[in-house]
C-alpha positions as CSV (number, residue, x, y, z in Angstrom):
1,M,-0.2,-0.1,-0.2
2,N,1.7,2.9,-1.0
3,S,-1.1,5.7,0.4
4,P,-0.5,7.0,3.8
5,I,-2.5,5.9,6.7
6,I,-4.1,8.2,8.9
7,F,-4.8,6.9,13.0
8,H,-8.2,7.2,14.0
9,L,-9.3,7.1,17.6
10,A,-12.5,8.1,18.9
11,I,-12.8,9.4,22.6
12,P,-15.7,10.5,25.4
13,M,-16.2,14.0,25.8
14,V,-18.5,15.5,28.5
15,N,-18.1,19.2,27.6
16,A,-17.7,20.4,24.2
17,E,-16.5,23.8,24.5
18,A,-13.9,23.0,27.0
19,T,-13.0,20.5,24.5
20,K,-12.8,22.5,21.6
21,K,-10.8,25.0,23.7
22,F,-8.2,21.9,25.0
23,Y,-7.2,19.9,21.6
24,G,-8.1,23.3,19.5
25,D,-7.0,26.2,21.1
26,Q,-4.6,24.7,23.8
27,L,-3.3,21.9,21.7
28,G,-3.4,23.6,18.4
29,A,-5.1,20.7,17.0
30,K,-7.2,22.1,14.0
31,I,-11.2,21.3,14.3
32,G,-12.9,20.1,11.6
33,R,-16.6,19.0,11.3
34,S,-18.6,19.3,14.4
35,N,-22.0,19.4,16.1
36,A,-23.7,18.9,19.3
37,H,-22.5,15.6,19.6
38,A,-19.3,15.2,18.1
39,I,-16.1,16.8,17.1
40,I,-13.6,15.8,14.7
41,F,-9.8,17.1,15.0
42,D,-6.6,17.0,13.0
43,F,-4.3,16.0,16.0
44,Y,-1.0,16.1,14.4
45,G,-2.1,14.4,11.0
46,S,-4.4,11.6,12.7
47,Q,-8.3,11.9,13.1
48,L,-9.2,12.2,16.9
49,V,-12.7,12.3,17.6
50,A,-14.7,13.3,20.7
51,H,-18.4,11.8,21.2
52,S,-20.3,13.3,23.7
53,T,-21.8,10.1,26.5
54,P,-24.4,10.9,29.1
55,E,-22.6,8.1,31.3
56,K,-20.8,9.4,34.5
57,I,-16.4,9.6,33.8
58,L,-15.0,9.6,36.7
59,P,-11.2,10.4,37.1
60,P,-8.6,7.6,36.5
61,K,-6.4,6.5,39.4
62,S,-3.3,6.0,37.1
63,I,-2.2,6.3,33.9
64,Y,-2.9,2.5,33.2
65,P,-3.7,0.7,31.9
66,R,-5.2,3.4,29.2
67,H,-3.7,6.6,27.7
68,F,-3.2,7.6,24.1
69,G,-0.7,10.2,22.6
70,L,1.7,11.0,20.2
71,I,5.8,10.3,19.5
72,F,7.9,13.5,18.1
73,T,10.3,12.3,16.4
74,A,12.4,15.5,16.8
75,E,13.1,16.6,19.9
76,G,12.8,20.4,19.4
77,A,8.8,19.4,18.3
78,W,8.2,17.7,22.2
79,F,9.9,20.5,23.9
80,E,7.5,23.4,21.9
81,L,4.6,21.0,23.0
82,V,5.5,21.3,26.5
83,G,6.0,24.9,26.0
84,R,2.7,25.2,24.4
85,C,0.9,23.8,27.4
86,E,3.3,26.2,30.1
87,T,2.0,29.7,27.9
88,H,-1.4,28.3,27.6
89,K,-1.5,27.2,31.7
90,I,-2.5,23.4,31.1
91,E,-1.6,21.3,34.1
92,F,0.2,18.7,33.7
93,Y,-1.2,15.2,34.8
94,Q,2.7,14.3,35.0
95,P,5.3,16.6,34.3
96,P,7.9,16.2,31.9
97,R,11.0,14.2,32.0
98,L,13.2,11.8,31.1
99,R,12.8,8.2,31.4
100,F,14.8,5.2,31.3
101,A,18.3,7.8,31.1
102,G,21.1,6.2,29.0
103,E,19.4,2.8,27.5
104,I,18.2,2.3,24.2
105,T,14.4,3.5,25.7
106,E,15.4,6.7,27.0
107,H,13.0,9.0,26.1
108,R,11.4,12.2,27.2
109,T,7.8,12.3,28.7
110,V,4.8,14.2,29.6
111,F,1.3,13.8,30.3
112,L,-1.7,15.7,30.3
113,Q,-5.4,15.2,30.9
114,D,-8.2,16.9,29.4
115,P,-11.7,18.0,30.2
116,A,-13.1,14.3,30.2
117,Y,-9.7,12.6,32.1
118,N,-8.6,11.1,29.2
119,I,-4.9,11.0,30.0
120,L,-2.5,12.1,27.2
121,E,1.3,11.0,26.8
122,F,3.6,12.7,24.9
123,K,7.4,11.4,23.6
124,Y,10.3,11.7,22.0
125,Y,12.7,8.5,22.0
126,R,16.4,9.7,22.2
127,H,16.8,6.1,19.5
128,Y,14.3,6.5,17.1
129,E,14.7,2.4,16.8
130,A,13.2,2.0,20.3
131,I,9.3,2.6,19.0
132,F,9.0,0.0,17.4
133,G,12.3,-2.2,17.9
134,A,14.8,-3.3,20.8
135,S,12.8,-6.1,21.2
136,D,15.5,-7.7,23.7
137,N,14.6,-4.8,25.8
138,V,12.0,-5.7,28.1
139,D,11.1,-1.7,29.7
140,I,7.7,-1.3,29.3
141,G,5.9,1.5,31.3
142,D,7.1,2.6,34.8
143,R,9.4,0.1,36.6
């Protein structure tokens, strides 16, 4: 297949205006089609769709097992996102940090939480091959 593939993710939303502000104004995602029940975002080239839900959504107790996000292939882009969060006063769910320093899986990470308690992680790996490779290393997540 020679055509580009675009990732699609649907997430719950409890407040459309707060969701537009978080993803659109604060994180810079382009807002596409929207109605009273859903908003489509161009989230760094992937399609993120927020759907309203009548269910009560509770804050998670941990980043595990469920979170989503992006992996930047340029370290500067990761720092730009962190700076954007600071400029727009987005509270960090977990502040920016370096994980697995000196190892093949070394990466910068930061966690955010949207208005519906969806947790997002943004990463930059020092070694590109650690994204999908380095299968001889069993480190995944926190130790």
